[in-house]
N, C-alpha and C positions, 0 to 999 in steps of 0.2 A: 489481441493484446498480449504483452509479455509480463509475467509476474514472478516475483521472488518472495517467498514466504519466510519470515523470521521464525526462530525456534519456538516462540510462544504460540504459533499458529498450528492447529491440528493438521496433520498430513492429509486428512480426508477433505479438507477445504481445497488443497492443491489438486487432489484427484477430481473433485467436482469441477474446478476450473478447466482441467484437461478435458473432461467430458463435454464441456461447453466450447471446446475447440480453441482454447487459449493455450499459449506456450507458458506453462507454469512449472516452477521448480521450488523445492524446499531446501533449506540449508543442509538438512540431513541427507538429502539425495546426493549432494556434492561433497559430503564429509566436512562441511564447514561450520559445524555446530559450535566451535570455539572462536570463530572469527569475530573481532571487535566490530561494534556497530558502524564506526566510521568506514572501515574496510568493506563492510557489507554494502553500505551506501555507494561507495566508489565502484564496486562491482556492478551494482544496479545501474549506475550511470553509464558505465562502459558497455553494458549489455542492453541498454535501453529497456529496463524492466521497472515495473511499479512494485515498490516494497509494500507488502501486506504485514501488518504488525499490531500488537497491543502495547508496544513499548513507546512511551512518550519521547524518548531520545531521538527517534527518527524524525519527528516533526521539527524538532529544534535543529537537527543536522540539515534537514532540507531547507529550512529558513536561512541557514548560514552558508549556502553553497555558492553564493555570488554568481548566479546565472547558470550554473551547471544544472542540468535538468534530470531529475528522476522524481516521479510522483510517489506519494505515500498514501496508503489507505490505513488510517489509524482507527482501530476499534476502541471505543470507550463504552462498553456494554456491561450491564449488571448480569445479564443472562449470556454467558459465554459458551453455552452448549452448541455444539457444531451445527445442528440443523438451524438454529436461530441465527448464527453467524452467517451461514450460507444464505439464508433468507434476506438478511440485511445487505450482504454483499451483492446479491442479485439486483436489488433495488438500486444500489449505488452504481453498478455497471450500466444499468438502463438509463439512469439520469445523468451520470457524470463522466461517461467515457471520453467525450471531447475534452473536458477539463483535464482528465488524467493524461491524455495524449499531449496536451500543451505544456503540462507541468503544474501540478497542484498537490496540496495536502487536503485530503478528504477525511474529515473527522466523522466517524459513524457512531451515532448514539441510538438509543432504543427506538425512538419514534421519528428521528430526523437525521440528516447529515448536512454538514457544512463544508463548503469548498473555499479554499484559500489558494489563489493562483501564485505561482512562483515567478520571480522572486517576490517574497512577501513585501508589501508596501508599495508595489507598482500599481498603476491604474488597472482597474478590473479585479482588484484583490479579493472580493467576496461575491458569492452567488447566493 
């Protein structure tokens, strides 16, 4: 799977994804740390990447894309330490890879994660 990490995501999470044989890149890696969220999302769509973020804007942007697909993993964690984020991400990837490939927003919380298929509001919207 291909991933694009937002600036709020620790680069160590990207390195972990790479170690797991995923194609993952960070905004910093490409010198795009000042790119607006809408442009980041367009880039993710063009490159068929899943956006990984803590920024609520991306879930809203994904919901408004009118059928253009790029999935989002949105972390809503109290514990944002990198080992915990990686642990939660590992679970999400085990459980939700198929949804992410189809187009979904996965909201990751401390003890659960929720999947909303894109576009929001179509049949099969929740898991």
